DSSP file (Angstrom, degrees, kcal/mol; ACC not computed):
  #  RESIDUE AA STRUCTURE BP1 BP2  ACC     N-H-->O    O-->H-N    N-H-->O    O-->H-N    TCO  KAPPA ALPHA  PHI   PSI    X-CA   Y-CA   Z-CA
    1    1 A M              0   0    0      0, 0.0     2,-0.2     0, 0.0     0, 0.0   0.000 360.0 360.0 360.0 131.1  -11.0  -26.2   30.1
    2    2 A E        -     0   0    0      1,-0.1     3,-0.1     0, 0.0     4,-0.0  -0.493 360.0-149.6 -79.2 145.5  -10.7  -25.0   26.6
    3    3 A V  S    S+     0   0    0      1,-0.2     2,-0.4    -2,-0.2    -1,-0.1   0.920  85.9  24.7 -79.9 -41.2   -9.9  -27.7   23.9
    4    4 A I  S    S-     0   0    0      4,-0.0    -1,-0.2     3,-0.0     2,-0.1  -0.972  85.8-118.9-125.8 142.2   -7.9  -25.3   21.6
    5    5 A N     >  -     0   0    0     -2,-0.4     4,-1.5     1,-0.1     5,-0.1  -0.380  18.5-129.3 -71.5 150.1   -6.0  -22.1   22.7
    6    6 A H  H  > S+     0   0    0      1,-0.2     4,-2.8     2,-0.2     5,-0.2   0.798 108.1  61.3 -70.6 -26.9   -7.2  -18.8   21.2
    7    7 A T  H  > S+     0   0    0      2,-0.2     4,-2.2     1,-0.2    -1,-0.2   0.895 103.6  49.4 -68.3 -34.8   -3.6  -18.0   20.2
    8    8 A V  H  > S+     0   0    0      2,-0.2     4,-2.6     1,-0.2     5,-0.2   0.922 111.8  47.8 -66.7 -43.0   -3.5  -21.1   18.0
    9    9 A I  H  X S+     0   0    0     -4,-1.5     4,-2.3     2,-0.2    -2,-0.2   0.953 112.6  49.3 -64.4 -45.1   -6.8  -20.1   16.3
   10   10 A N  H  X S+     0   0    0     -4,-2.8     4,-2.1     1,-0.2    -2,-0.2   0.920 110.4  51.6 -60.3 -42.7   -5.5  -16.5   15.8
   11   11 A L  H  X S+     0   0    0     -4,-2.2     4,-2.4     2,-0.2    -1,-0.2   0.897 109.7  49.1 -60.2 -44.5   -2.3  -18.0   14.3
   12   12 A I  H  X S+     0   0    0     -4,-2.6     4,-2.4     1,-0.2    -1,-0.2   0.921 110.4  50.5 -62.5 -45.1   -4.3  -20.2   11.8
   13   13 A I  H  X S+     0   0    0     -4,-2.3     4,-1.6    -5,-0.2    -1,-0.2   0.841 110.4  50.6 -62.5 -35.3   -6.3  -17.3   10.8
   14   14 A F  H  X S+     0   0    0     -4,-2.1     4,-2.1     2,-0.2    -2,-0.2   0.925 110.2  48.8 -62.6 -49.6   -3.2  -15.2   10.2
   15   15 A V  H  X S+     0   0    0     -4,-2.4     4,-2.4     1,-0.2    -2,-0.2   0.890 112.2  47.9 -59.5 -43.7   -1.6  -17.9    8.1
   16   16 A L  H  X S+     0   0    0     -4,-2.4     4,-2.6     2,-0.2     5,-0.2   0.850 108.4  54.9 -69.4 -31.1   -4.7  -18.4    6.0
   17   17 A A  H  X S+     0   0    0     -4,-1.6     4,-2.8    -5,-0.2    -1,-0.2   0.906 108.7  48.5 -62.6 -43.3   -5.0  -14.6    5.5
   18   18 A I  H  X S+     0   0    0     -4,-2.1     4,-2.5     2,-0.2    -2,-0.2   0.951 112.8  48.5 -65.5 -44.9   -1.5  -14.5    4.1
   19   19 A Y  H  X S+     0   0    0     -4,-2.4     4,-1.9     2,-0.2    -2,-0.2   0.939 115.9  42.5 -56.5 -49.5   -2.1  -17.5    1.8
   20   20 A V  H  X S+     0   0    0     -4,-2.6     4,-2.2     1,-0.2    -1,-0.2   0.923 114.4  51.3 -65.7 -43.7   -5.4  -16.0    0.4
   21   21 A G  H  X S+     0   0    0     -4,-2.8     4,-2.1    -5,-0.2     5,-0.2   0.870 107.4  52.6 -60.0 -40.5   -3.9  -12.6    0.2
   22   22 A Y  H  X S+     0   0    0     -4,-2.5     4,-2.0     1,-0.2    -1,-0.2   0.926 112.4  44.6 -58.6 -48.5   -0.9  -13.8   -1.8
   23   23 A H  H  X S+     0   0    0     -4,-1.9     4,-0.6     1,-0.2    -2,-0.2   0.785 112.8  51.1 -74.8 -25.6   -3.0  -15.6   -4.3
   24   24 A V  H  < S+     0   0    0     -4,-2.2    -1,-0.2    -5,-0.2    -2,-0.2   0.899 113.3  44.5 -70.3 -38.7   -5.5  -12.7   -4.7
   25   25 A V  H >< S+     0   0    0     -4,-2.1     3,-1.0     1,-0.2    -2,-0.2   0.893 114.9  46.9 -77.6 -38.6   -2.8  -10.1   -5.3
   26   26 A W  H 3< S+     0   0    0     -4,-2.0    -1,-0.2    -5,-0.2    -2,-0.2   0.667 110.2  53.4 -78.9 -13.0   -0.7  -12.2   -7.7
   27   27 A N  T 3< S+     0   0    0     -4,-0.6     2,-0.3    -5,-0.2    -1,-0.2   0.356  82.0 115.6-104.1  10.3   -3.8  -13.2   -9.8
   28   28 A V  S <  S-     0   0    0     -3,-1.0     5,-0.1    -4,-0.2    -3,-0.0  -0.592  70.2-118.1 -77.0 135.6   -5.0   -9.6  -10.4
   29   29 A T    >   -     0   0    0     -2,-0.3     3,-1.9     1,-0.1     4,-0.3  -0.376  26.3-112.2 -69.4 152.6   -5.0   -8.4  -14.0
   30   30 A P  G >  S+     0   0    0      0, 0.0     3,-1.1     0, 0.0     4,-0.4   0.804 115.8  62.1 -56.7 -27.9   -2.7   -5.4  -14.7
   31   31 A A  G 3  S+     0   0    0      1,-0.2     3,-0.2     2,-0.1    -2,-0.0   0.698 103.9  49.9 -72.1 -16.6   -5.7   -3.1  -15.4
   32   32 A L  G <> S+     0   0    0     -3,-1.9     4,-1.6     1,-0.1    -1,-0.2   0.319  82.7  93.0-103.6   2.5   -7.0   -3.7  -11.7
   33   33 A H  H <> S+     0   0    0     -3,-1.1     4,-2.4    -4,-0.3     5,-0.2   0.903  83.6  50.7 -66.1 -38.7   -3.7   -2.9  -10.0
   34   34 A T  H  > S+     0   0    0     -4,-0.4     4,-1.9     2,-0.2    -1,-0.2   0.880 111.8  45.3 -68.8 -39.8   -4.5    0.9   -9.4
   35   35 A P  H  > S+     0   0    0      0, 0.0     4,-2.0     0, 0.0    -1,-0.2   0.863 113.5  52.6 -70.6 -32.9   -7.9    0.3   -7.8
   36   36 A L  H  X S+     0   0    0     -4,-1.6     4,-2.4     2,-0.2    -2,-0.2   0.934 108.8  49.2 -63.9 -42.8   -6.3   -2.5   -5.7
   37   37 A M  H  X S+     0   0    0     -4,-2.4     4,-2.6     1,-0.2     5,-0.2   0.921 109.6  52.9 -61.9 -42.9   -3.6   -0.1   -4.5
   38   38 A A  H  X S+     0   0    0     -4,-1.9     4,-1.8     1,-0.2    -1,-0.2   0.895 111.1  45.3 -59.0 -41.4   -6.3    2.5   -3.7
   39   39 A V  H  X S+     0   0    0     -4,-2.0     4,-2.7     2,-0.2    -1,-0.2   0.900 111.2  53.0 -71.9 -41.6   -8.2    0.0   -1.5
   40   40 A T  H  X S+     0   0    0     -4,-2.4     4,-2.5     1,-0.2    -2,-0.2   0.902 108.2  51.8 -62.8 -37.9   -5.0   -1.2    0.2
   41   41 A N  H  X S+     0   0    0     -4,-2.6     4,-1.8     2,-0.2    -1,-0.2   0.907 108.6  49.8 -63.7 -41.1   -4.2    2.4    1.0
   42   42 A A  H  X S+     0   0    0     -4,-1.8     4,-2.0     2,-0.2    -2,-0.2   0.927 110.3  49.2 -61.4 -43.9   -7.6    3.0    2.6
   43   43 A I  H  X S+     0   0    0     -4,-2.7     4,-1.9     1,-0.2    -2,-0.2   0.925 111.6  51.4 -65.4 -36.9   -7.2   -0.3    4.7
   44   44 A S  H  X S+     0   0    0     -4,-2.5     4,-1.7     2,-0.2    -1,-0.2   0.823 105.9  54.4 -66.1 -30.2   -3.7    1.0    5.8
   45   45 A A  H  X S+     0   0    0     -4,-1.8     4,-1.9     2,-0.2    -1,-0.2   0.892 108.2  48.6 -69.4 -40.3   -5.2    4.3    6.8
   46   46 A I  H  X S+     0   0    0     -4,-2.0     4,-2.1     1,-0.2    -2,-0.2   0.824 108.0  55.2 -63.3 -33.4   -7.7    2.4    9.0
   47   47 A V  H  X S+     0   0    0     -4,-1.9     4,-2.5     2,-0.2    -2,-0.2   0.893 104.9  53.8 -68.6 -37.0   -4.9    0.4   10.5
   48   48 A I  H  X S+     0   0    0     -4,-1.7     4,-2.7     2,-0.2     5,-0.2   0.926 108.8  48.0 -63.0 -45.2   -3.1    3.6   11.4
   49   49 A V  H  X S+     0   0    0     -4,-1.9     4,-2.0     1,-0.2    -1,-0.2   0.949 114.5  46.1 -59.4 -47.0   -6.2    4.9   13.3
   50   50 A G  H  X S+     0   0    0     -4,-2.1     4,-2.3     2,-0.2    -2,-0.2   0.836 112.0  50.8 -62.9 -37.3   -6.5    1.6   15.1
   51   51 A A  H  X S+     0   0    0     -4,-2.5     4,-2.6     2,-0.2     5,-0.2   0.903 110.6  50.1 -65.8 -40.8   -2.8    1.5   15.9
   52   52 A M  H  X S+     0   0    0     -4,-2.7     4,-2.4     2,-0.2    -2,-0.2   0.897 110.0  49.5 -64.6 -35.9   -3.0    5.1   17.3
   53   53 A L  H  X S+     0   0    0     -4,-2.0     4,-2.7     1,-0.2    -1,-0.2   0.937 113.2  48.0 -67.0 -46.3   -6.0    4.1   19.4
   54   54 A A  H  X S+     0   0    0     -4,-2.3     4,-0.6     1,-0.2    -2,-0.2   0.861 113.5  46.1 -58.1 -40.4   -4.0    1.0   20.7
   55   55 A A  H  < S+     0   0    0     -4,-2.6    -1,-0.2    12,-0.2    -2,-0.2   0.863 117.1  44.3 -76.3 -35.9   -0.9    3.0   21.5
   56   56 A G  H  < S+     0   0    0     -4,-2.4    -2,-0.2    -5,-0.2    -1,-0.2   0.830 116.5  42.5 -77.0 -31.3   -2.9    5.8   23.2
   57   57 A L  H  < S+     0   0    0     -4,-2.7     2,-0.2    -5,-0.2    -1,-0.2   0.492  90.0 102.4-100.2   0.3   -5.3    3.7   25.3
   58   58 A T     <  -     0   0    0     -4,-0.6    -4,-0.0    -5,-0.2     6,-0.0  -0.591  53.9-159.0 -84.1 147.0   -2.8    1.1   26.5
   59   59 A V        +     0   0    0     -2,-0.2    -1,-0.1     4,-0.0     2,-0.1   0.794  67.0  72.9 -89.7 -32.9   -1.4    1.3   30.0
   60   60 A G  S  > S-     0   0    0      1,-0.1     4,-1.3     4,-0.0     5,-0.1  -0.421  80.1-124.3 -89.7 158.6    1.7   -0.7   29.7
   61   61 A G  H  > S+     0   0    0      2,-0.2     4,-2.3     1,-0.2     5,-0.1   0.818 107.0  57.5 -66.5 -39.2    4.8    0.2   28.0
   62   62 A T  H  > S+     0   0    0      1,-0.2     4,-2.4     2,-0.2    -1,-0.2   0.899 105.9  49.7 -64.3 -38.6    4.9   -2.8   25.8
   63   63 A G  H  > S+     0   0    0      2,-0.2     4,-2.0     1,-0.2    -1,-0.2   0.864 110.4  50.9 -67.9 -36.9    1.5   -2.0   24.2
   64   64 A K  H  X S+     0   0    0     -4,-1.3     4,-2.4     2,-0.2    -1,-0.2   0.863 110.2  49.9 -63.9 -38.9    2.6    1.6   23.6
   65   65 A L  H  X S+     0   0    0     -4,-2.3     4,-2.5     2,-0.2    -2,-0.2   0.949 113.4  44.4 -69.6 -45.7    5.7    0.4   21.8
   66   66 A F  H  X S+     0   0    0     -4,-2.4     4,-2.2     1,-0.2    -2,-0.2   0.855 113.4  52.0 -68.2 -31.5    3.9   -2.1   19.6
   67   67 A G  H  X S+     0   0    0     -4,-2.0     4,-2.0     2,-0.2    -1,-0.2   0.947 111.8  46.6 -65.0 -48.0    1.2    0.5   18.8
   68   68 A T  H  X S+     0   0    0     -4,-2.4     4,-2.3     1,-0.2    -2,-0.2   0.897 112.6  48.3 -61.1 -43.5    3.9    3.0   17.9
   69   69 A V  H  X S+     0   0    0     -4,-2.5     4,-2.5     1,-0.2    -1,-0.2   0.870 110.6  52.4 -65.7 -33.1    5.7    0.5   15.7
   70   70 A A  H  X S+     0   0    0     -4,-2.2     4,-2.0     2,-0.2    -2,-0.2   0.842 108.0  51.5 -71.7 -28.3    2.4   -0.4   14.1
   71   71 A V  H  X S+     0   0    0     -4,-2.0     4,-2.4     2,-0.2     5,-0.2   0.939 112.3  47.6 -68.4 -47.6    1.7    3.4   13.3
   72   72 A G  H  X S+     0   0    0     -4,-2.3     4,-2.0     2,-0.2    -2,-0.2   0.924 112.9  45.9 -63.3 -43.3    5.2    3.7   11.7
   73   73 A L  H  X S+     0   0    0     -4,-2.5     4,-2.2     1,-0.2    -1,-0.2   0.930 114.1  48.0 -67.9 -45.0    4.9    0.5    9.5
   74   74 A A  H  X S+     0   0    0     -4,-2.0     4,-2.6     2,-0.2    -1,-0.2   0.860 110.4  53.3 -62.2 -34.6    1.3    1.4    8.4
   75   75 A A  H  X S+     0   0    0     -4,-2.4     4,-2.4     2,-0.2    -1,-0.2   0.883 108.3  49.1 -64.1 -39.2    2.5    5.0    7.5
   76   76 A V  H  X S+     0   0    0     -4,-2.0     4,-2.1    -5,-0.2    -2,-0.2   0.883 111.6  50.6 -71.1 -36.2    5.3    3.6    5.4
   77   77 A N  H  X S+     0   0    0     -4,-2.2     4,-2.3     2,-0.2    -2,-0.2   0.962 110.8  47.1 -61.0 -51.7    2.8    1.3    3.7
   78   78 A V  H  X S+     0   0    0     -4,-2.6     4,-2.0     1,-0.2    -2,-0.2   0.934 114.2  47.9 -58.4 -48.4    0.4    4.1    2.9
   79   79 A F  H  X S+     0   0    0     -4,-2.4     4,-1.8     1,-0.2    -1,-0.2   0.875 113.4  47.3 -65.8 -36.8    3.3    6.4    1.6
   80   80 A G  H  X S+     0   0    0     -4,-2.1     4,-2.1     1,-0.2    -1,-0.2   0.853 110.2  53.6 -70.9 -33.3    4.7    3.6   -0.6
   81   81 A G  H  X S+     0   0    0     -4,-2.3     4,-2.3     2,-0.2    -2,-0.2   0.846 107.8  49.5 -67.0 -36.6    1.2    2.9   -1.9
   82   82 A F  H  X S+     0   0    0     -4,-2.0     4,-2.5     2,-0.2    -1,-0.2   0.875 111.4  49.3 -70.0 -36.7    0.7    6.4   -2.9
   83   83 A L  H  X S+     0   0    0     -4,-1.8     4,-2.1    -5,-0.2    -2,-0.2   0.929 114.4  44.9 -65.4 -41.9    4.1    6.5   -4.7
   84   84 A V  H  X S+     0   0    0     -4,-2.1     4,-2.3     2,-0.2    -2,-0.2   0.910 112.7  51.3 -70.2 -40.0    3.3    3.2   -6.6
   85   85 A T  H  X S+     0   0    0     -4,-2.3     4,-1.9     1,-0.2    -2,-0.2   0.933 111.3  48.2 -63.7 -45.4   -0.2    4.4   -7.4
   86   86 A R  H  X S+     0   0    0     -4,-2.5     4,-1.5     1,-0.2    -1,-0.2   0.915 111.5  49.9 -61.9 -40.8    1.2    7.7   -8.9
   87   87 A R  H  X S+     0   0    0     -4,-2.1     4,-0.6     1,-0.2    -1,-0.2   0.884 110.5  49.5 -63.0 -40.6    3.8    5.9  -10.9
   88   88 A M  H  < S+     0   0    0     -4,-2.3     3,-0.3     1,-0.2     4,-0.3   0.799 109.0  51.2 -71.8 -31.3    1.3    3.5  -12.3
   89   89 A L  H >< S+     0   0    0     -4,-1.9     3,-0.8     1,-0.2    -1,-0.2   0.729 101.8  62.7 -78.3 -26.8   -1.1    6.4  -13.3
   90   90 A E  H >< S+     0   0    0     -4,-1.5     3,-1.0     1,-0.2    -1,-0.2   0.738  92.8  64.7 -66.9 -24.3    1.8    8.2  -15.1
   91   91 A M  T 3< S+     0   0    0     -4,-0.6    -1,-0.2    -3,-0.3    -2,-0.2   0.738  99.4  52.6 -73.8 -18.6    2.0    5.2  -17.4
   92   92 A F  T <  S+     0   0    0     -3,-0.8    -1,-0.2    -4,-0.3    -2,-0.2   0.520  88.1 103.4 -92.2  -3.6   -1.5    6.1  -18.8
   93   93 A K  S <  S-     0   0    0     -3,-1.0     2,-0.2    -4,-0.2    -3,-0.0  -0.478  80.8-106.9 -79.9 152.1   -0.6    9.6  -19.5
   94   94 A K        -     0   0    0     -2,-0.2     2,-0.3     1,-0.0    -1,-0.1  -0.562  32.0-134.8 -74.2 137.1    0.1   10.7  -23.2
   95   95 A K        -     0   0    0     -2,-0.2     3,-0.1     1,-0.0    -1,-0.0  -0.703  15.2-118.6 -91.1 149.4    3.6   11.3  -23.9
   96   96 A E        -     0   0    0     -2,-0.3     2,-0.1     1,-0.1    -1,-0.0  -0.519  37.1-103.8 -78.6 145.2    4.7   14.3  -25.9
   97   97 A P        -     0   0    0      0, 0.0     2,-0.3     0, 0.0    -1,-0.1  -0.438  35.2-119.3 -67.7 146.2    6.5   13.6  -29.3
   98   98 A K        -     0   0    0     -2,-0.1     2,-0.3     1,-0.1    -3,-0.0  -0.589  26.2-107.2 -82.3 144.2   10.2   13.9  -29.3
   99   99 A N        -     0   0    0     -2,-0.3     2,-0.3     1,-0.1    -1,-0.1  -0.547  30.3-129.4 -72.2 130.1   11.9   16.4  -31.6
  100  100 A V    >   -     0   0    0     -2,-0.3     3,-1.2     1,-0.1     2,-0.1  -0.676  30.2-110.3 -84.1 139.2   13.7   14.8  -34.5
  101  101 A A  T 3  S+     0   0    0     -2,-0.3    -1,-0.1     1,-0.2     0, 0.0  -0.444  97.1  21.0 -75.1 142.5   17.2   16.0  -34.8
  102  102 A G  T 3  S+     0   0    0      2,-0.3    -1,-0.2    -2,-0.1     3,-0.1   0.559  89.8 109.2  82.1  13.3   18.1   18.2  -37.7
  103  103 A T  S <  S-     0   0    0     -3,-1.2     2,-0.3     1,-0.3    -2,-0.1   0.172  89.6 -62.3-108.3  21.5   14.5   19.4  -38.5
  104  104 A G  S    S-     0   0    0      6,-0.1    -2,-0.3     7,-0.0    -1,-0.3  -0.861  77.3 -33.8 138.1-171.1   14.8   22.9  -37.4
  105  105 A N    >   -     0   0    0      4,-0.6     3,-1.5    -2,-0.3    -2,-0.0  -0.306  59.1-101.3 -84.7 173.5   15.5   24.9  -34.4
  106  106 A S  T 3  S+     0   0    0      1,-0.3    -1,-0.1     2,-0.1    -7,-0.0   0.537 113.5  65.0 -77.7  -1.2   14.5   24.1  -30.8
  107  107 A T  T 3  S-     0   0    0      2,-0.2    -1,-0.3     3,-0.0     3,-0.1   0.589 101.7-126.5 -90.2 -10.0   11.6   26.5  -30.7
  108  108 A G    <   +     0   0    0     -3,-1.5     2,-0.2     1,-0.3    -2,-0.1   0.489  69.2 121.1  80.5   0.6    9.7   24.6  -33.3
  109  109 A K        -     0   0    0      1,-0.1    -4,-0.6     2,-0.0    -1,-0.3  -0.591  65.8-106.1 -91.9 161.6    9.1   27.5  -35.5
  110  110 A G              0   0    0     -2,-0.2    -1,-0.1     1,-0.1    -6,-0.1  -0.212 360.0 360.0 -75.3 173.2   10.3   27.7  -39.1
  111  111 A A              0   0    0     -6,-0.0    -1,-0.1     0, 0.0    -7,-0.0   0.522 360.0 360.0 -77.4 360.0   13.2   29.8  -40.2
Protein backbone atom coordinates (compact mmCIF):
# COMPACT_ATOMS: atom_id res chain seq x y z
CA UNK A 1 0.00 0.00 0.00
CA UNK A 2 1.29 3.43 -0.91
CA UNK A 3 1.63 6.00 1.84
CA UNK A 4 1.04 9.04 -0.41
CA UNK A 5 -0.94 9.05 -3.62
CA UNK A 6 0.94 10.01 -6.81
CA UNK A 7 -1.78 12.53 -7.66
CA UNK A 8 -1.10 14.42 -4.43
CA UNK A 9 2.64 14.49 -5.16
CA UNK A 10 2.01 15.77 -8.71
CA UNK A 11 -0.36 18.44 -7.37
CA UNK A 12 2.25 19.62 -4.84
CA UNK A 13 4.90 19.84 -7.58
CA UNK A 14 2.48 21.80 -9.78
CA UNK A 15 1.68 24.32 -7.03
CA UNK A 16 5.38 24.76 -6.20
CA UNK A 17 6.19 25.29 -9.89
CA UNK A 18 3.54 28.02 -10.09
CA UNK A 19 4.94 29.70 -6.96
CA UNK A 20 8.56 29.58 -8.15
CA UNK A 21 7.61 30.65 -11.68
CA UNK A 22 5.69 33.64 -10.38
CA UNK A 23 8.63 34.87 -8.31
CA UNK A 24 11.16 34.24 -11.08
CA UNK A 25 9.17 36.16 -13.71
CA UNK A 26 8.27 39.14 -11.53
CA UNK A 27 11.83 39.60 -10.25
CA UNK A 28 13.45 39.76 -13.71
CA UNK A 29 15.06 43.07 -14.63
CA UNK A 30 13.54 44.80 -17.69
CA UNK A 31 16.72 44.22 -19.74
CA UNK A 32 16.21 40.45 -19.50
CA UNK A 33 12.54 40.29 -20.50
CA UNK A 34 13.25 39.70 -24.21
CA UNK A 35 15.59 36.70 -23.64
CA UNK A 36 13.11 35.33 -21.11
CA UNK A 37 10.30 35.53 -23.67
CA UNK A 38 12.48 33.77 -26.25
CA UNK A 39 13.11 30.89 -23.84
CA UNK A 40 9.42 30.75 -22.96
CA UNK A 41 8.54 30.49 -26.66
CA UNK A 42 11.01 27.63 -27.07
CA UNK A 43 9.50 25.78 -24.10
CA UNK A 44 5.99 26.31 -25.49
CA UNK A 45 7.12 24.89 -28.83
CA UNK A 46 8.30 21.76 -27.03
CA UNK A 47 4.92 21.60 -25.26
CA UNK A 48 3.18 21.73 -28.66
CA UNK A 49 5.20 18.75 -29.89
CA UNK A 50 4.45 16.79 -26.71
CA UNK A 51 0.75 17.65 -26.90
CA UNK A 52 0.62 16.52 -30.54
CA UNK A 53 2.21 13.23 -29.56
CA UNK A 54 -0.21 12.85 -26.66
CA UNK A 55 -3.20 13.60 -28.87
CA UNK A 56 -2.03 11.33 -31.68
CA UNK A 57 -0.93 8.33 -29.65
CA UNK A 58 -3.89 8.15 -27.26
CA UNK A 59 -6.60 5.62 -27.84
CA UNK A 60 -9.44 7.22 -25.84
CA UNK A 61 -11.46 10.24 -26.84
CA UNK A 62 -10.72 12.11 -23.61
CA UNK A 63 -6.96 11.93 -24.18
CA UNK A 64 -7.37 13.19 -27.74
CA UNK A 65 -9.55 16.05 -26.52
CA UNK A 66 -7.07 17.12 -23.83
CA UNK A 67 -4.17 16.80 -26.28
CA UNK A 68 -5.97 18.97 -28.82
CA UNK A 69 -6.79 21.59 -26.17
CA UNK A 70 -3.15 21.55 -25.05
CA UNK A 71 -1.97 22.11 -28.64
CA UNK A 72 -4.36 25.04 -29.01
CA UNK A 73 -3.36 26.69 -25.73
CA UNK A 74 0.36 26.27 -26.37
CA UNK A 75 -0.06 27.69 -29.89
CA UNK A 76 -1.80 30.76 -28.47
CA UNK A 77 1.05 31.11 -25.96
CA UNK A 78 3.71 30.93 -28.69
CA UNK A 79 1.86 33.41 -30.93
CA UNK A 80 1.36 35.86 -28.06
CA UNK A 81 4.98 35.47 -27.01
CA UNK A 82 6.19 36.39 -30.49
CA UNK A 83 3.93 39.45 -30.52
CA UNK A 84 5.21 40.62 -27.14
CA UNK A 85 8.83 39.98 -28.11
CA UNK A 86 8.43 41.94 -31.36
CA UNK A 87 6.84 44.82 -29.52
CA UNK A 88 9.62 44.87 -26.94
CA UNK A 89 12.31 44.82 -29.64
CA UNK A 90 10.65 47.77 -31.37
CA UNK A 91 11.24 49.82 -28.22
CA UNK A 92 15.00 49.61 -28.86
CA UNK A 93 14.84 50.88 -32.46
CA UNK A 94 15.95 54.43 -33.21
CA UNK A 95 13.07 56.75 -33.85
CA UNK A 96 13.17 59.16 -36.79
CA UNK A 97 13.09 62.84 -35.86
CA UNK A 98 9.75 64.54 -36.40
CA UNK A 99 9.43 67.46 -38.83
CA UNK A 100 8.96 70.77 -37.06
CA UNK A 101 5.91 72.68 -38.36
CA UNK A 102 6.63 75.79 -40.43
CA UNK A 103 10.27 74.98 -41.28
CA UNK A 104 9.83 74.24 -44.97
CA UNK A 105 7.95 71.99 -47.29
CA UNK A 106 7.20 68.34 -46.71
CA UNK A 107 10.01 67.06 -48.96
CA UNK A 108 12.69 68.34 -46.64
CA UNK A 109 14.40 70.29 -49.47
CA UNK A 110 14.94 74.01 -49.42
CA UNK A 111 12.95 76.50 -51.50
